[in-house]
C-alpha positions in Angstrom: 0.1 0.0 -0.1 1.5 3.3 -1.1 2.2 6.1 1.7 -0.7 8.3 0.7 -3.5 5.6 0.9 -1.9 4.6 4.4 -2.2 8.1 5.6 -5.6 8.2 4.4 -6.4 5.0 6.2 -6.2 6.5 9.5 -5.7 10.3 8.6 -8.5 11.3 6.4 -11.6 10.4 8.6 -10.1 12.6 11.2 -10.8 15.6 9.0 -13.9 16.3 10.9 -11.8 16.3 14.1 -9.6 19.2 12.9 -12.7 21.3 12.0 -14.0 20.3 15.5 -10.8 21.3 17.0 -10.4 24.8 14.9 -13.6 26.2 16.9 -13.0 24.6 20.5 -9.3 25.9 20.4 -9.7 29.1 19.2 -8.3 30.6 22.5 -5.2 28.4 22.1 -2.1 30.5 20.7 -3.4 31.3 17.2 0.0 30.9 15.4 0.8 27.4 16.6 -2.7 26.2 16.2 -3.2 27.6 12.7 0.1 26.1 11.8 -1.1 22.6 13.0 -4.6 23.0 11.2 -2.9 23.9 8.1 -0.6 20.9 8.0 -3.7 18.6 8.8 -5.6 20.2 5.7 -2.6 19.4 3.5 -2.5 15.7 4.5 -6.5 15.2 4.0 -6.3 17.0 0.9 -9.0 19.6 1.4 -9.6 22.6 3.9 -11.8 21.6 6.7 -13.5 25.0 7.6 -17.1 25.5 8.1 -17.2 26.9 4.6 -17.0 23.3 3.4 -20.4 22.7 4.3 -21.5 24.6 1.2 -19.4 22.0 -0.8 -20.9 19.2 1.2 -24.3 20.0 0.1 -23.6 21.0 -3.5 -24.8 19.8 -6.9 -21.2 19.1 -8.2 -20.3 16.9 -4.9 -23.4 15.0 -5.6 -22.5 14.2 -9.1 -19.0 13.1 -8.3 -20.6 10.9 -5.6 -22.6 9.2 -8.4 -19.5 8.3 -10.0 -17.9 7.0 -7.4 -20.9 4.6 -6.3 -20.2 2.9 -9.7 -17.1 1.3 -7.9 -19.2 0.0 -5.3 -18.5 -3.9 -5.2 -15.0 -3.6 -6.6 -11.6 -3.6 -4.5 -10.6 -0.2 -5.7 -9.0 1.6 -2.8 -10.8 4.9 -3.4 -13.9 3.1 -2.1 -12.1 2.8 1.3 -11.1 6.4 1.0 -14.4 7.9 0.0 -16.3 6.2 2.9 -13.5 7.7 5.4 -14.1 11.2 4.0 -17.8 10.7 4.1 -17.5 9.7 8.0 -15.4 13.0 8.6 -18.1 15.2 6.8 -20.7 13.3 8.8 -19.0 14.1 11.9 -18.8 17.8 10.9 -22.3 18.1 10.2 -23.2 16.5 13.4 -20.9 18.9 15.4 -22.2 21.9 13.5 -26.0 20.9 14.0 -25.3 20.7 18.0 -23.5 23.9 17.6 -26.4 25.5 15.9 -28.9 24.0 18.3 -26.9 25.5 21.3 -27.4 28.9 19.8 -31.1 28.9 21.0 -31.5 31.7 23.7 -33.7 31.5 26.6 -36.5 34.1 25.6 -37.4 34.5 29.4 -34.1 36.2 30.1 -34.3 38.5 27.3 -33.7 42.5 28.0 -35.1 45.2 25.5 -31.5 45.7 24.3 -31.3 42.3 23.2 -33.9 42.9 20.4 -37.7 42.5 19.8 -39.1 39.3 21.4 -40.7 38.2 18.0 -37.1 38.5 16.0 -35.5 36.4 18.9 -38.3 33.6 18.7 -37.9 33.7 15.0 -34.1 33.2 15.4 -34.5 30.3 17.9 -37.1 28.6 15.3 -34.3 29.1 12.7 -31.6 27.6 14.9 -33.8 24.4 15.5 -34.7 23.9 11.8 -31.1 24.6 10.5 -29.8 22.0 13.2 -32.4 19.3 12.3 -31.6 20.0 8.5 -27.8 19.1 9.1 -28.6 16.4 11.3 -30.7 14.9 8.8 -28.2 15.2 6.1 -25.7 13.5 8.4 -28.2 10.6 9.1 -28.5 10.0 5.5 -24.9 10.2 4.8 -24.4 7.6 8.0 -26.9 5.2 6.0 -24.8 5.4 2.8 -21.7 4.1 4.6 -23.5 0.7 4.8 -21.6 -0.1 7.8 -23.8 -1.4 10.8 -21.2 -1.0 13.4 -20.2 2.6 12.3 -23.8 3.6 12.3 -24.2 2.0 15.8 -21.2 4.0 17.0 -22.2 7.4 15.5 -25.5 7.0 16.5 -24.7 6.3 20.1 -22.4 9.4 20.1 -25.3 11.7 19.2 -27.2 10.2 22.1 -23.9 11.0 24.2 -24.1 14.4 23.2 -27.9 15.0 24.2 -27.1 13.5 27.6 -23.7 15.8 28.0 -25.9 18.8 27.0 -28.6 18.0 29.5 -25.9 17.5 32.1 -24.6 20.9 31.2 -28.1 22.6 31.4 -28.9 21.1 34.7 -25.6 22.5 36.2 -27.1 26.1 36.0 -29.0 25.5 39.1 -27.2 27.0 42.2 -27.8 23.7 44.3 -26.1 21.6 42.0 -23.2 24.0 41.5 -22.5 23.7 45.2 -22.4 19.7 45.3 -19.4 18.0 45.8 -18.7 17.1 42.3 -15.4 14.9 42.0 -13.3 15.6 39.0 -14.0 12.1 37.9 -17.6 12.9 37.5 -16.8 16.1 35.6 -14.6 14.0 33.2 -17.4 11.9 32.2 -19.6 14.7 31.9 -17.1 16.4 29.6 -16.7 13.2 27.6 -20.3 13.1 26.7 -20.6 16.6 25.6 -17.3 17.2 24.0 -15.4 13.7 23.4 -17.7 11.2 22.4 -18.4 12.3 18.9 -14.7 12.5 18.1 -13.6 9.4 20.0 -16.6 7.0 18.5 -15.7 8.6 14.9 -11.9 8.0 15.3 -12.9 4.4 16.2 -15.3 4.2 13.3 -12.6 5.2 10.7 -10.6 2.3 11.9 -13.7 0.1 11.4 -14.1 1.3 8.0 -10.5 0.7 7.3 -10.9 -2.9 8.4 -8.5 -2.5 11.2 -8.6 -5.0 14.1 -10.2 -4.3 17.3 -7.1 -3.2 19.2 -6.5 -0.5 16.7 -10.0 0.7 16.8 -9.6 0.9 20.6 -6.5 2.9 20.2 -8.0 5.4 17.8 -11.0 5.8 20.3 -8.7 6.4 23.2 -6.9 9.1 20.9 -10.0 10.8 20.4 -11.2 10.6 24.1 -8.3 12.1 25.6 -7.5 14.8 23.0 -11.0 16.1 23.4 -10.7 16.0 27.3 -7.2 17.9 26.9 -8.7 20.6 24.8 -11.9 21.0 27.1 -9.6 21.5 30.1 -7.7 24.1 27.9 -10.6 25.9 26.9 -11.7 25.9 30.6 -8.1 27.2 31.8 -8.5 30.3 29.4 -10.4 32.7 31.8 -7.7 32.1 34.5 -4.5 32.2 32.2 -5.6 34.5 29.6 -4.3 38.2 30.1 -6.8 39.8 27.7 -9.7 38.2 29.6 -12.0 40.6 31.1 -12.3 40.0 34.7 -15.8 40.9 35.0 -16.7 38.3 32.5 -18.6 35.4 33.9 -16.9 31.9 33.5 -18.4 28.5 34.1 -18.6 27.3 37.7 -18.6 23.8 36.4 -15.2 24.2 34.6 -12.3 22.2 35.5 -10.1 24.5 37.4 -13.4 25.3 39.8 -14.1 21.8 40.1 -10.6 21.0 41.1 -10.4 23.9 43.3 -13.4 22.9 45.1 -12.2 19.4 45.4 -9.0 20.5 46.9 -10.2 23.1 49.2 -13.4 21.2 50.5 -17.0 21.6 49.8 -17.6 23.9 53.0 -14.8 26.1 52.0 -15.9 26.4 48.5 -19.6 27.4 49.6 -18.2 30.1 51.9 -16.1 31.5 49.1 -19.0 31.4 47.0 -21.2 33.3 49.4 -18.8 36.0 50.2 -18.2 36.9 46.6 -22.0 37.2 46.0 -23.2 40.7 45.2 -26.3 41.6 47.1 -26.9 38.0 47.6 -27.5 37.0 44.0 -24.7 36.7 41.2 -21.0 36.2 42.5 -18.5 38.8 41.7 -16.6 37.0 39.0 -13.3 39.1 39.4 -13.0 38.4 43.1 -14.0 34.5 42.7 -11.3 34.3 39.8 -8.7 35.6 42.0 -9.6 33.2 45.0 -9.3 30.3 42.5 -6.0 31.6 40.8 -4.7 31.9 44.5 -5.5 28.2 45.1 -4.3 24.9 43.5 -7.2 24.2 41.1 -5.3 25.9 38.0 -2.1 24.4 38.5 -4.0 20.9 39.0 -5.7 21.7 35.7 -2.5 22.0 34.2 -1.5 18.6 35.2 -4.7 17.0 34.2 -4.4 18.5 30.6 -1.0 17.3 30.3 -2.0 13.8 31.7 -4.8 13.3 28.9 -2.4 14.6 26.4 0.2 12.0 27.2 -2.6 9.4 27.1 -3.5 10.6 23.7 0.3 10.4 22.4 0.5 6.9 23.9 -2.7 5.8 21.9 -0.8 6.9 18.7 2.1 4.6 19.2 0.5 1.7 17.8 0.3 3.3 14.4 3.6 3.4 12.0 5.7 6.6 12.0 4.1 8.9 9.3 3.3 12.6 8.4 -0.4 11.6 9.5 0.7 10.4 12.8 2.9 13.5 13.4 0.1 15.8 12.7 -1.9 14.1 15.2 0.9 14.4 17.7 1.2 18.2 17.1 -2.4 18.6 17.5 -1.7 17.5 21.2 1.2 19.4 21.4 -0.8 22.5 20.7 -3.3 21.8 23.1 -1.2 21.0 26.1 1.1 24.1 25.4 0.7 26.8 27.8 
């Protein structure tokens, strides 16, 4: 097998992962991250920005697909490659659909400065319909892969996403925020909402390439740990980014906060939360940020991010040395570099 085809075997189907990362790592060092994404795009052979959605749904691509279908039933290597690219595009469609759905606003909390209620309600309807449209296209593409195991994997990932979003939304309640949530539970919830889709689609890519179960398992582990590393990276930004505005709220369910609570103790955390509240309502995020930065939650988050990065690198060792593997390693380095 040529080097190009070997790269495509376990590199092309991660194209959706590169785009997934482009959005979520926007707070990482711009120069280093842009370089890594550019290298990944060169390997997979096409850009993976959200602008490619126009291409995914175009008539021109449909015509190409019709010609490729003529090869179904043959052993031409193009078939394996085109199944993996389809999976990458399906991954991107699903991820985008959930991003669109998350754009729905709570009309009960709107202020007059946000715009008219009628316009905001219309925007919500468009978000629902647009997200559903993308999910419908992803489902259709998934069926065309004609691989029941991959369909089961991706379908279960969609279920994980829904469950993860539910956990995130339920965390808005103050009573839940002050519960003693161990970091292990945080990791489980973060995996559902941020890592399951990538991990299972990485595994699906290996399934389409007809790799054995051990290789599939390692691909899953790479996607899982890479996703958790980037989620921690994202959570750390309010505490390490110099340009971050002190008054801007941050998630009280983020990794540094959870670790700060776990290390300090629940009672201490509840007292700190009460002490920073303004008029007994919302906390003063500038004061709360300083309290957390003075503790060990931030440094522990660095350690946890590097741990997951190392686990992802370990999972890549089962693959032969190649440009594709180096690019996947560089993605980890970009995420764990602070």
